[in-house]
PQR file of N, CA, C, O and H, with PARSE charges and radii, in Angstrom:
ATOM      1  N   MET A   1      74.925 -35.319  67.237 -0.4000 1.5000
ATOM      2  CA  MET A   1      74.382 -36.582  67.651 -0.0000 2.0000
ATOM      3  C   MET A   1      73.805 -37.262  66.413  0.5500 1.7000
ATOM      4  O   MET A   1      73.279 -36.596  65.522 -0.5500 1.4000
ATOM      5  N   GLN A   2      73.903 -38.575  66.361 -0.4000 1.5000
ATOM      6  CA  GLN A   2      73.383 -39.330  65.231 -0.0000 2.0000
ATOM      7  C   GLN A   2      72.351 -40.353  65.680  0.5500 1.7000
ATOM      8  O   GLN A   2      72.336 -40.784  66.833 -0.5500 1.4000
ATOM      9  H   GLN A   2      74.330 -39.117  67.085  0.4000 1.0000
ATOM     10  N   GLY A   3      71.501 -40.725  64.755 -0.4000 1.5000
ATOM     11  CA  GLY A   3      70.492 -41.732  65.018 -0.0000 2.0000
ATOM     12  C   GLY A   3      70.041 -42.359  63.712  0.5500 1.7000
ATOM     13  O   GLY A   3      70.556 -42.043  62.640 -0.5500 1.4000
ATOM     14  H   GLY A   3      71.513 -40.375  63.819  0.4000 1.0000
ATOM     15  N   THR A   4      69.066 -43.259  63.821 -0.4000 1.5000
ATOM     16  CA  THR A   4      68.516 -43.964  62.678 -0.0000 2.0000
ATOM     17  C   THR A   4      67.016 -43.725  62.632  0.5500 1.7000
ATOM     18  O   THR A   4      66.343 -43.815  63.659 -0.5500 1.4000
ATOM     19  H   THR A   4      68.647 -43.516  64.692  0.4000 1.0000
ATOM     20  N   VAL A   5      66.484 -43.421  61.451 -0.4000 1.5000
ATOM     21  CA  VAL A   5      65.058 -43.140  61.306 -0.0000 2.0000
ATOM     22  C   VAL A   5      64.253 -44.387  61.647  0.5500 1.7000
ATOM     23  O   VAL A   5      64.448 -45.452  61.060 -0.5500 1.4000
ATOM     24  H   VAL A   5      67.030 -43.348  60.617  0.4000 1.0000
ATOM     25  N   LYS A   6      63.342 -44.233  62.611 -0.4000 1.5000
ATOM     26  CA  LYS A   6      62.439 -45.319  62.982 -0.0000 2.0000
ATOM     27  C   LYS A   6      61.168 -45.238  62.151  0.5500 1.7000
ATOM     28  O   LYS A   6      60.697 -46.242  61.617 -0.5500 1.4000
ATOM     29  H   LYS A   6      63.184 -43.369  63.087  0.4000 1.0000
ATOM     30  N   ASP A   7      60.613 -44.021  62.047 -0.4000 1.5000
ATOM     31  CA  ASP A   7      59.443 -43.821  61.204 -0.0000 2.0000
ATOM     32  C   ASP A   7      59.378 -42.370  60.748  0.5500 1.7000
ATOM     33  O   ASP A   7      59.944 -41.474  61.375 -0.5500 1.4000
ATOM     34  H   ASP A   7      60.995 -43.205  62.480  0.4000 1.0000
ATOM     35  N   PHE A   8      58.672 -42.166  59.639 -0.4000 1.5000
ATOM     36  CA  PHE A   8      58.516 -40.826  59.077 -0.0000 2.0000
ATOM     37  C   PHE A   8      57.191 -40.743  58.353  0.5500 1.7000
ATOM     38  O   PHE A   8      56.877 -41.594  57.520 -0.5500 1.4000
ATOM     39  H   PHE A   8      58.212 -42.894  59.131  0.4000 1.0000
ATOM     40  N   ASP A   9      56.415 -39.725  58.665 -0.4000 1.5000
ATOM     41  CA  ASP A   9      55.141 -39.453  58.007 -0.0000 2.0000
ATOM     42  C   ASP A   9      55.366 -38.298  57.040  0.5500 1.7000
ATOM     43  O   ASP A   9      55.505 -37.151  57.466 -0.5500 1.4000
ATOM     44  H   ASP A   9      56.670 -39.034  59.341  0.4000 1.0000
ATOM     45  N   ALA A  10      55.403 -38.589  55.744 -0.4000 1.5000
ATOM     46  CA  ALA A  10      55.706 -37.567  54.739 -0.0000 2.0000
ATOM     47  C   ALA A  10      54.636 -36.487  54.685  0.5500 1.7000
ATOM     48  O   ALA A  10      54.953 -35.330  54.407 -0.5500 1.4000
ATOM     49  H   ALA A  10      55.290 -39.520  55.398  0.4000 1.0000
ATOM     50  N   ALA A  11      53.382 -36.830  54.941 -0.4000 1.5000
ATOM     51  CA  ALA A  11      52.309 -35.840  54.894 -0.0000 2.0000
ATOM     52  C   ALA A  11      52.424 -34.852  56.051  0.5500 1.7000
ATOM     53  O   ALA A  11      52.271 -33.646  55.858 -0.5500 1.4000
ATOM     54  H   ALA A  11      53.125 -37.770  55.166  0.4000 1.0000
ATOM     55  N   ALA A  12      52.692 -35.358  57.246 -0.4000 1.5000
ATOM     56  CA  ALA A  12      52.806 -34.494  58.432 -0.0000 2.0000
ATOM     57  C   ALA A  12      54.212 -33.940  58.611  0.5500 1.7000
ATOM     58  O   ALA A  12      54.420 -32.969  59.339 -0.5500 1.4000
ATOM     59  H   ALA A  12      52.816 -36.338  57.403  0.4000 1.0000
ATOM     60  N   ARG A  13      55.188 -34.574  57.929 -0.4000 1.5000
ATOM     61  CA  ARG A  13      56.607 -34.202  58.035 -0.0000 2.0000
ATOM     62  C   ARG A  13      57.130 -34.365  59.465  0.5500 1.7000
ATOM     63  O   ARG A  13      57.939 -33.566  59.937 -0.5500 1.4000
ATOM     64  H   ARG A  13      55.019 -35.363  57.337  0.4000 1.0000
ATOM     65  N   THR A  14      56.664 -35.393  60.134 -0.4000 1.5000
ATOM     66  CA  THR A  14      57.085 -35.726  61.497 -0.0000 2.0000
ATOM     67  C   THR A  14      57.546 -37.176  61.535  0.5500 1.7000
ATOM     68  O   THR A  14      57.279 -37.952  60.617 -0.5500 1.4000
ATOM     69  H   THR A  14      56.006 -36.042  59.751  0.4000 1.0000
ATOM     70  N   GLY A  15      58.242 -37.529  62.612 -0.4000 1.5000
ATOM     71  CA  GLY A  15      58.679 -38.907  62.758 -0.0000 2.0000
ATOM     72  C   GLY A  15      59.441 -39.111  64.046  0.5500 1.7000
ATOM     73  O   GLY A  15      59.328 -38.331  64.992 -0.5500 1.4000
ATOM     74  H   GLY A  15      58.458 -36.898  63.358  0.4000 1.0000
ATOM     75  N   SER A  16      60.221 -40.179  64.064 -0.4000 1.5000
ATOM     76  CA  SER A  16      61.050 -40.455  65.233 -0.0000 2.0000
ATOM     77  C   SER A  16      62.345 -41.119  64.797  0.5500 1.7000
ATOM     78  O   SER A  16      62.437 -41.728  63.731 -0.5500 1.4000
ATOM     79  H   SER A  16      60.313 -40.813  63.296  0.4000 1.0000
ATOM     80  N   VAL A  17      63.338 -40.979  65.660 -0.4000 1.5000
ATOM     81  CA  VAL A  17      64.681 -41.483  65.415 -0.0000 2.0000
ATOM     82  C   VAL A  17      65.097 -42.328  66.606  0.5500 1.7000
ATOM     83  O   VAL A  17      64.776 -41.997  67.747 -0.5500 1.4000
ATOM     84  H   VAL A  17      63.263 -40.484  66.526  0.4000 1.0000
ATOM     85  N   LEU A  18      65.804 -43.410  66.350 -0.4000 1.5000
ATOM     86  CA  LEU A  18      66.386 -44.227  67.413 -0.0000 2.0000
ATOM     87  C   LEU A  18      67.859 -43.879  67.547  0.5500 1.7000
ATOM     88  O   LEU A  18      68.613 -43.928  66.575 -0.5500 1.4000
ATOM     89  H   LEU A  18      66.064 -43.679  65.422  0.4000 1.0000
ATOM     90  N   LEU A  19      68.261 -43.526  68.761 -0.4000 1.5000
ATOM     91  CA  LEU A  19      69.673 -43.297  69.037 -0.0000 2.0000
ATOM     92  C   LEU A  19      70.368 -44.650  69.139  0.5500 1.7000
ATOM     93  O   LEU A  19      69.705 -45.684  69.211 -0.5500 1.4000
ATOM     94  H   LEU A  19      67.649 -43.485  69.551  0.4000 1.0000
ATOM     95  N   ASP A  20      71.675 -44.651  69.147 -0.4000 1.5000
ATOM     96  CA  ASP A  20      72.434 -45.907  69.199 -0.0000 2.0000
ATOM     97  C   ASP A  20      72.176 -46.701  70.480  0.5500 1.7000
ATOM     98  O   ASP A  20      72.352 -47.919  70.499 -0.5500 1.4000
ATOM     99  H   ASP A  20      72.214 -43.811  69.088  0.4000 1.0000
ATOM    100  N   ASP A  21      71.760 -46.015  71.550 -0.4000 1.5000
ATOM    101  CA  ASP A  21      71.470 -46.717  72.804 -0.0000 2.0000
ATOM    102  C   ASP A  21      70.021 -47.206  72.887  0.5500 1.7000
ATOM    103  O   ASP A  21      69.602 -47.740  73.913 -0.5500 1.4000
ATOM    104  H   ASP A  21      71.617 -45.025  71.534  0.4000 1.0000
ATOM    105  N   GLY A  22      69.252 -47.020  71.795 -0.4000 1.5000
ATOM    106  CA  GLY A  22      67.869 -47.488  71.753 -0.0000 2.0000
ATOM    107  C   GLY A  22      66.837 -46.457  72.153  0.5500 1.7000
ATOM    108  O   GLY A  22      65.638 -46.720  72.064 -0.5500 1.4000
ATOM    109  H   GLY A  22      69.593 -46.586  70.961  0.4000 1.0000
ATOM    110  N   THR A  23      67.275 -45.289  72.591 -0.4000 1.5000
ATOM    111  CA  THR A  23      66.358 -44.225  72.977 -0.0000 2.0000
ATOM    112  C   THR A  23      65.643 -43.694  71.741  0.5500 1.7000
ATOM    113  O   THR A  23      66.277 -43.405  70.726 -0.5500 1.4000
ATOM    114  H   THR A  23      68.250 -45.075  72.663  0.4000 1.0000
ATOM    115  N   GLU A  24      64.327 -43.568  71.829 -0.4000 1.5000
ATOM    116  CA  GLU A  24      63.546 -43.025  70.721 -0.0000 2.0000
ATOM    117  C   GLU A  24      63.289 -41.538  70.948  0.5500 1.7000
ATOM    118  O   GLU A  24      62.831 -41.133  72.016 -0.5500 1.4000
ATOM    119  H   GLU A  24      63.812 -43.804  72.653  0.4000 1.0000
ATOM    120  N   LEU A  25      63.590 -40.727  69.926 -0.4000 1.5000
ATOM    121  CA  LEU A  25      63.353 -39.288  69.989 -0.0000 2.0000
ATOM    122  C   LEU A  25      62.414 -38.883  68.863  0.5500 1.7000
ATOM    123  O   LEU A  25      62.730 -39.093  67.692 -0.5500 1.4000
ATOM    124  H   LEU A  25      63.962 -41.055  69.058  0.4000 1.0000
ATOM    125  N   PRO A  26      61.258 -38.302  69.202 -0.5600 1.5000
ATOM    126  CA  PRO A  26      60.371 -37.816  68.142  0.2800 2.0000
ATOM    127  C   PRO A  26      60.865 -36.477  67.605  0.5500 1.7000
ATOM    128  O   PRO A  26      61.551 -35.737  68.310 -0.5500 1.4000
ATOM    129  N   PHE A  27      60.519 -36.167  66.362 -0.4000 1.5000
ATOM    130  CA  PHE A  27      60.799 -34.844  65.825 -0.0000 2.0000
ATOM    131  C   PHE A  27      59.551 -34.311  65.131  0.5500 1.7000
ATOM    132  O   PHE A  27      58.750 -35.067  64.581 -0.5500 1.4000
ATOM    133  H   PHE A  27      59.962 -36.768  65.789  0.4000 1.0000
ATOM    134  N   ASP A  28      59.408 -32.983  65.174 -0.4000 1.5000
ATOM    135  CA  ASP A  28      58.238 -32.346  64.590 -0.0000 2.0000
ATOM    136  C   ASP A  28      58.563 -31.773  63.214  0.5500 1.7000
ATOM    137  O   ASP A  28      59.697 -31.866  62.744 -0.5500 1.4000
ATOM    138  H   ASP A  28      60.058 -32.369  65.621  0.4000 1.0000
ATOM    139  N   ALA A  29      57.564 -31.183  62.578 -0.4000 1.5000
ATOM    140  CA  ALA A  29      57.730 -30.641  61.227 -0.0000 2.0000
ATOM    141  C   ALA A  29      58.747 -29.505  61.195  0.5500 1.7000
ATOM    142  O   ALA A  29      59.454 -29.346  60.201 -0.5500 1.4000
ATOM    143  H   ALA A  29      56.643 -31.106  62.959  0.4000 1.0000
ATOM    144  N   ASP A  30      58.835 -28.717  62.257 -0.4000 1.5000
ATOM    145  CA  ASP A  30      59.812 -27.630  62.308 -0.0000 2.0000
ATOM    146  C   ASP A  30      61.236 -28.164  62.295  0.5500 1.7000
ATOM    147  O   ASP A  30      62.103 -27.602  61.625 -0.5500 1.4000
ATOM    148  H   ASP A  30      58.260 -28.846  63.065  0.4000 1.0000
ATOM    149  N   ALA A  31      61.485 -29.241  63.027 -0.4000 1.5000
ATOM    150  CA  ALA A  31      62.817 -29.850  63.059 -0.0000 2.0000
ATOM    151  C   ALA A  31      63.164 -30.445  61.697  0.5500 1.7000
ATOM    152  O   ALA A  31      64.305 -30.352  61.245 -0.5500 1.4000
ATOM    153  H   ALA A  31      60.781 -29.697  63.571  0.4000 1.0000
ATOM    154  N   PHE A  32      62.178 -31.054  61.046 -0.4000 1.5000
ATOM    155  CA  PHE A  32      62.419 -31.609  59.721 -0.0000 2.0000
ATOM    156  C   PHE A  32      62.730 -30.496  58.727  0.5500 1.7000
ATOM    157  O   PHE A  32      63.666 -30.618  57.937 -0.5500 1.4000
ATOM    158  H   PHE A  32      61.251 -31.130  61.412  0.4000 1.0000
ATOM    159  N   ALA A  33      61.963 -29.419  58.756 -0.4000 1.5000
ATOM    160  CA  ALA A  33      62.172 -28.291  57.841 -0.0000 2.0000
ATOM    161  C   ALA A  33      63.539 -27.635  58.059  0.5500 1.7000
ATOM    162  O   ALA A  33      64.170 -27.186  57.102 -0.5500 1.4000
ATOM    163  H   ALA A  33      61.203 -29.319  59.397  0.4000 1.0000
ATOM    164  N   ALA A  34      63.994 -27.579  59.302 -0.4000 1.5000
ATOM    165  CA  ALA A  34      65.281 -26.946  59.615 -0.0000 2.0000
ATOM    166  C   ALA A  34      66.453 -27.674  58.952  0.5500 1.7000
ATOM    167  O   ALA A  34      67.486 -27.060  58.686 -0.5500 1.4000
ATOM    168  H   ALA A  34      63.481 -27.944  60.080  0.4000 1.0000
ATOM    169  N   GLY A  35      66.305 -28.964  58.684 -0.4000 1.5000
ATOM    170  CA  GLY A  35      67.375 -29.739  58.067 -0.0000 2.0000
ATOM    171  C   GLY A  35      67.439 -29.616  56.558  0.5500 1.7000
ATOM    172  O   GLY A  35      68.410 -30.063  55.948 -0.5500 1.4000
ATOM    173  H   GLY A  35      65.466 -29.463  58.900  0.4000 1.0000
ATOM    174  N   GLY A  36      66.428 -29.020  55.939 -0.4000 1.5000
ATOM    175  CA  GLY A  36      66.434 -28.813  54.502 -0.0000 2.0000
ATOM    176  C   GLY A  36      66.192 -30.057  53.666  0.5500 1.7000
ATOM    177  O   GLY A  36      66.548 -30.091  52.488 -0.5500 1.4000
ATOM    178  H   GLY A  36      65.639 -28.656  56.435  0.4000 1.0000
ATOM    179  N   LEU A  37      65.595 -31.072  54.257 -0.4000 1.5000
ATOM    180  CA  LEU A  37      65.340 -32.316  53.525 -0.0000 2.0000
ATOM    181  C   LEU A  37      63.939 -32.325  52.918  0.5500 1.7000
ATOM    182  O   LEU A  37      63.076 -31.535  53.300 -0.5500 1.4000
ATOM    183  H   LEU A  37      65.306 -31.044  55.214  0.4000 1.0000
ATOM    184  N   ARG A  38      63.730 -33.241  51.959 -0.4000 1.5000
ATOM    185  CA  ARG A  38      62.400 -33.416  51.372 -0.0000 2.0000
ATOM    186  C   ARG A  38      61.751 -34.723  51.799  0.5500 1.7000
ATOM    187  O   ARG A  38      60.527 -34.843  51.771 -0.5500 1.4000
ATOM    188  H   ARG A  38      64.432 -33.883  51.649  0.4000 1.0000
ATOM    189  N   LEU A  39      62.560 -35.709  52.197 -0.4000 1.5000
ATOM    190  CA  LEU A  39      62.030 -37.027  52.519 -0.0000 2.0000
ATOM    191  C   LEU A  39      63.032 -37.790  53.373  0.5500 1.7000
ATOM    192  O   LEU A  39      64.238 -37.568  53.272 -0.5500 1.4000
ATOM    193  H   LEU A  39      63.555 -35.612  52.219  0.4000 1.0000
ATOM    194  N   LEU A  40      62.536 -38.676  54.201 -0.4000 1.5000
ATOM    195  CA  LEU A  40      63.371 -39.614  54.960 -0.0000 2.0000
ATOM    196  C   LEU A  40      62.803 -41.006  54.765  0.5500 1.7000
ATOM    197  O   LEU A  40      61.609 -41.165  54.515 -0.5500 1.4000
ATOM    198  H   LEU A  40      61.556 -38.856  54.282  0.4000 1.0000
ATOM    199  N   ARG A  41      63.657 -42.015  54.879 -0.4000 1.5000
ATOM    200  CA  ARG A  41      63.186 -43.389  54.783 -0.0000 2.0000
ATOM    201  C   ARG A  41      63.635 -44.181  56.017  0.5500 1.7000
ATOM    202  O   ARG A  41      64.625 -43.845  56.667 -0.5500 1.4000
ATOM    203  H   ARG A  41      64.627 -41.886  55.082  0.4000 1.0000
ATOM    204  N   PHE A  42      62.887 -45.231  56.316 -0.4000 1.5000
ATOM    205  CA  PHE A  42      63.177 -46.111  57.440 -0.0000 2.0000
ATOM    206  C   PHE A  42      64.618 -46.604  57.347  0.5500 1.7000
ATOM    207  O   PHE A  42      65.068 -47.037  56.287 -0.5500 1.4000
ATOM    208  H   PHE A  42      62.083 -45.504  55.788  0.4000 1.0000
ATOM    209  N   GLY A  43      65.335 -46.533  58.467 -0.4000 1.5000
ATOM    210  CA  GLY A  43      66.697 -47.050  58.541 -0.0000 2.0000
ATOM    211  C   GLY A  43      67.774 -46.079  58.103  0.5500 1.7000
ATOM    212  O   GLY A  43      68.963 -46.385  58.194 -0.5500 1.4000
ATOM    213  H   GLY A  43      64.970 -46.181  59.328  0.4000 1.0000
ATOM    214  N   GLN A  44      67.369 -44.909  57.627 -0.4000 1.5000
ATOM    215  CA  GLN A  44      68.348 -43.920  57.169 -0.0000 2.0000
ATOM    216  C   GLN A  44      69.087 -43.318  58.360  0.5500 1.7000
ATOM    217  O   GLN A  44      68.487 -43.033  59.397 -0.5500 1.4000
ATOM    218  H   GLN A  44      66.403 -44.661  57.553  0.4000 1.0000
ATOM    219  N   ARG A  45      70.385 -43.129  58.201 -0.4000 1.5000
ATOM    220  CA  ARG A  45      71.218 -42.540  59.263 -0.0000 2.0000
ATOM    221  C   ARG A  45      71.134 -41.021  59.154  0.5500 1.7000
ATOM    222  O   ARG A  45      71.280 -40.463  58.067 -0.5500 1.4000
ATOM    223  H   ARG A  45      70.872 -43.360  57.359  0.4000 1.0000
ATOM    224  N   VAL A  46      70.896 -40.346  60.297 -0.4000 1.5000
ATOM    225  CA  VAL A  46      70.711 -38.898  60.303 -0.0000 2.0000
ATOM    226  C   VAL A  46      71.495 -38.240  61.432  0.5500 1.7000
ATOM    227  O   VAL A  46      71.834 -38.877  62.429 -0.5500 1.4000
ATOM    228  H   VAL A  46      70.778 -40.800  61.180  0.4000 1.0000
ATOM    229  N   ASN A  47      71.773 -36.958  61.256 -0.4000 1.5000
ATOM    230  CA  ASN A  47      72.344 -36.112  62.305 -0.0000 2.0000
ATOM    231  C   ASN A  47      71.210 -35.351  62.967  0.5500 1.7000
ATOM    232  O   ASN A  47      70.239 -34.963  62.317 -0.5500 1.4000
ATOM    233  H   ASN A  47      71.498 -36.440  60.446  0.4000 1.0000
ATOM    234  N   LEU A  48      71.347 -35.144  64.266 -0.4000 1.5000
ATOM    235  CA  LEU A  48      70.331 -34.425  65.034 -0.0000 2.0000
ATOM    236  C   LEU A  48      70.953 -33.269  65.788  0.5500 1.7000
ATOM    237  O   LEU A  48      72.061 -33.375  66.316 -0.5500 1.4000
ATOM    238  H   LEU A  48      72.135 -35.459  64.794  0.4000 1.0000
ATOM    239  N   ALA A  49      70.230 -32.168  65.833 -0.4000 1.5000
ATOM    240  CA  ALA A  49      70.604 -31.050  66.701 -0.0000 2.0000
ATOM    241  C   ALA A  49      69.534 -30.971  67.784  0.5500 1.7000
ATOM    242  O   ALA A  49      68.340 -30.948  67.485 -0.5500 1.4000
ATOM    243  H   ALA A  49      69.331 -32.082  65.404  0.4000 1.0000
ATOM    244  N   LEU A  50      69.965 -30.931  69.038 -0.4000 1.5000
ATOM    245  CA  LEU A  50      69.032 -30.852  70.159 -0.0000 2.0000
ATOM    246  C   LEU A  50      69.073 -29.470  70.787  0.5500 1.7000
ATOM    247  O   LEU A  50      70.137 -28.866  70.923 -0.5500 1.4000
ATOM    248  H   LEU A  50      70.935 -30.949  69.280  0.4000 1.0000
ATOM    249  N   GLU A  51      67.900 -28.976  71.169 -0.4000 1.5000
ATOM    250  CA  GLU A  51      67.779 -27.722  71.920 -0.0000 2.0000
ATOM    251  C   GLU A  51      66.743 -27.939  73.007  0.5500 1.7000
ATOM    252  O   GLU A  51      65.609 -28.323  72.719 -0.5500 1.4000
ATOM    253  H   GLU A  51      67.035 -29.467  71.059  0.4000 1.0000
ATOM    254  N   ASP A  52      67.119 -27.699  74.240 -0.4000 1.5000
ATOM    255  CA  ASP A  52      66.205 -27.841  75.381 -0.0000 2.0000
ATOM    256  C   ASP A  52      65.540 -29.210  75.424  0.5500 1.7000
ATOM    257  O   ASP A  52      64.358 -29.323  75.749 -0.5500 1.4000
ATOM    258  H   ASP A  52      68.040 -27.388  74.473  0.4000 1.0000
ATOM    259  N   GLY A  53      66.312 -30.262  75.090 -0.4000 1.5000
ATOM    260  CA  GLY A  53      65.809 -31.623  75.192 -0.0000 2.0000
ATOM    261  C   GLY A  53      64.938 -32.093  74.045  0.5500 1.7000
ATOM    262  O   GLY A  53      64.436 -33.216  74.086 -0.5500 1.4000
ATOM    263  H   GLY A  53      67.272 -30.170  74.825  0.4000 1.0000
ATOM    264  N   ARG A  54      64.740 -31.272  73.019 -0.4000 1.5000
ATOM    265  CA  ARG A  54      63.935 -31.674  71.872 -0.0000 2.0000
ATOM    266  C   ARG A  54      64.783 -31.607  70.608  0.5500 1.7000
ATOM    267  O   ARG A  54      65.775 -30.880  70.550 -0.5500 1.4000
ATOM    268  H   ARG A  54      65.147 -30.360  72.985  0.4000 1.0000
ATOM    269  N   VAL A  55      64.387 -32.362  69.611 -0.4000 1.5000
ATOM    270  CA  VAL A  55      65.088 -32.329  68.329 -0.0000 2.0000
ATOM    271  C   VAL A  55      64.746 -31.016  67.635  0.5500 1.7000
ATOM    272  O   VAL A  55      63.577 -30.729  67.377 -0.5500 1.4000
ATOM    273  H   VAL A  55      63.581 -32.952  69.658  0.4000 1.0000
ATOM    274  N   ALA A  56      65.773 -30.221  67.335 -0.4000 1.5000
ATOM    275  CA  ALA A  56      65.574 -28.927  66.689 -0.0000 2.0000
ATOM    276  C   ALA A  56      65.838 -29.008  65.191  0.5500 1.7000
ATOM    277  O   ALA A  56      65.316 -28.194  64.429 -0.5500 1.4000
ATOM    278  H   ALA A  56      66.722 -30.455  67.545  0.4000 1.0000
ATOM    279  N   ALA A  57      66.643 -29.977  64.758 -0.4000 1.5000
ATOM    280  CA  ALA A  57      66.944 -30.154  63.336 -0.0000 2.0000
ATOM    281  C   ALA A  57      67.345 -31.598  63.090  0.5500 1.7000
ATOM    282  O   ALA A  57      67.996 -32.234  63.919 -0.5500 1.4000
ATOM    283  H   ALA A  57      67.067 -30.638  65.377  0.4000 1.0000
ATOM    284  N   VAL A  58      66.944 -32.094  61.936 -0.4000 1.5000
ATOM    285  CA  VAL A  58      67.329 -33.442  61.510 -0.0000 2.0000
ATOM    286  C   VAL A  58      67.760 -33.353  60.047  0.5500 1.7000
ATOM    287  O   VAL A  58      67.053 -32.784  59.215 -0.5500 1.4000
ATOM    288  H   VAL A  58      66.416 -31.577  61.263  0.4000 1.0000
ATOM    289  N   THR A  59      68.911 -33.914  59.749 -0.4000 1.5000
ATOM    290  CA  THR A  59      69.420 -33.912  58.385 -0.0000 2.0000
ATOM    291  C   THR A  59      70.226 -35.183  58.147  0.5500 1.7000
ATOM    292  O   THR A  59      70.492 -35.937  59.083 -0.5500 1.4000
ATOM    293  H   THR A  59      69.485 -34.377  60.425  0.4000 1.0000
ATOM    294  N   LEU A  60      70.610 -35.417  56.914 -0.4000 1.5000
ATOM    295  CA  LEU A  60      71.389 -36.612  56.602 -0.0000 2.0000
ATOM    296  C   LEU A  60      72.747 -36.560  57.286  0.5500 1.7000
ATOM    297  O   LEU A  60      73.282 -35.481  57.542 -0.5500 1.4000
ATOM    298  H   LEU A  60      70.394 -34.804  56.153  0.4000 1.0000
ATOM    299  N   SER A  61      73.290 -37.713  57.575 -0.4000 1.5000
ATOM    300  CA  SER A  61      74.571 -37.766  58.293 -0.0000 2.0000
ATOM    301  C   SER A  61      75.715 -37.192  57.463  0.5500 1.7000
ATOM    302  O   SER A  61      76.756 -36.839  58.017 -0.5500 1.4000
ATOM    303  H   SER A  61      72.854 -38.589  57.367  0.4000 1.0000
ATOM    304  N   THR A  62      75.541 -37.094  56.151 -0.4000 1.5000
ATOM    305  CA  THR A  62      76.587 -36.530  55.298 -0.0000 2.0000
ATOM    306  C   THR A  62      76.456 -35.011  55.114  0.5500 1.7000
ATOM    307  O   THR A  62      77.323 -34.386  54.503 -0.5500 1.4000
ATOM    308  H   THR A  62      74.695 -37.380  55.701  0.4000 1.0000
ATOM    309  N   PHE A  63      75.381 -34.420  55.638 -0.4000 1.5000
ATOM    310  CA  PHE A  63      75.139 -32.985  55.522 -0.0000 2.0000
ATOM    311  C   PHE A  63      75.482 -32.293  56.838  0.5500 1.7000
ATOM    312  O   PHE A  63      75.344 -32.897  57.902 -0.5500 1.4000
ATOM    313  H   PHE A  63      74.677 -34.928  56.135  0.4000 1.0000
ATOM    314  N   PRO A  64      75.927 -31.040  56.785 -0.5600 1.5000
ATOM    315  CA  PRO A  64      76.159 -30.304  58.038  0.2800 2.0000
ATOM    316  C   PRO A  64      74.827 -29.911  58.672  0.5500 1.7000
ATOM    317  O   PRO A  64      73.831 -29.698  57.981 -0.5500 1.4000
ATOM    318  N   LEU A  65      74.830 -29.819  59.980 -0.4000 1.5000
ATOM    319  CA  LEU A  65      73.648 -29.329  60.678 -0.0000 2.0000
ATOM    320  C   LEU A  65      73.525 -27.827  60.472  0.5500 1.7000
ATOM    321  O   LEU A  65      74.543 -27.148  60.341 -0.5500 1.4000
ATOM    322  H   LEU A  65      75.640 -29.992  60.542  0.4000 1.0000
ATOM    323  N   PRO A  66      72.322 -27.290  60.441 -0.5600 1.5000
ATOM    324  CA  PRO A  66      72.136 -25.855  60.297  0.2800 2.0000
ATOM    325  C   PRO A  66      72.885 -25.096  61.393  0.5500 1.7000
ATOM    326  O   PRO A  66      72.874 -25.493  62.557 -0.5500 1.4000
ATOM    327  N   GLY A  67      73.527 -24.013  61.008 -0.4000 1.5000
ATOM    328  CA  GLY A  67      74.234 -23.185  61.979 -0.0000 2.0000
ATOM    329  C   GLY A  67      75.649 -23.628  62.309  0.5500 1.7000
ATOM    330  O   GLY A  67      76.307 -23.018  63.151 -0.5500 1.4000
ATOM    331  H   GLY A  67      73.536 -23.690  60.061  0.4000 1.0000
ATOM    332  N   THR A  68      76.135 -24.700  61.645 -0.4000 1.5000
ATOM    333  CA  THR A  68      77.496 -25.154  61.916 -0.0000 2.0000
ATOM    334  C   THR A  68      78.410 -24.874  60.755  0.5500 1.7000
ATOM    335  O   THR A  68      79.597 -25.192  60.814 -0.5500 1.4000
ATOM    336  H   THR A  68      75.601 -25.196  60.960  0.4000 1.0000
TER
END
């Protein structure tokens, strides 16, 4: 699944992503860490892995998701 970064707090390593249908999905520091990234910026396109309705990993759209 893909989305666009709506906001990102670099200190907390949390943020939210907008899906193409406008749905906003928050992600926590664990999901950010799982993607292996150091920073995200507003408007950046990202890939998302979902587990049990929550974002489990977020990474750049050009990077593979963890475990794939």
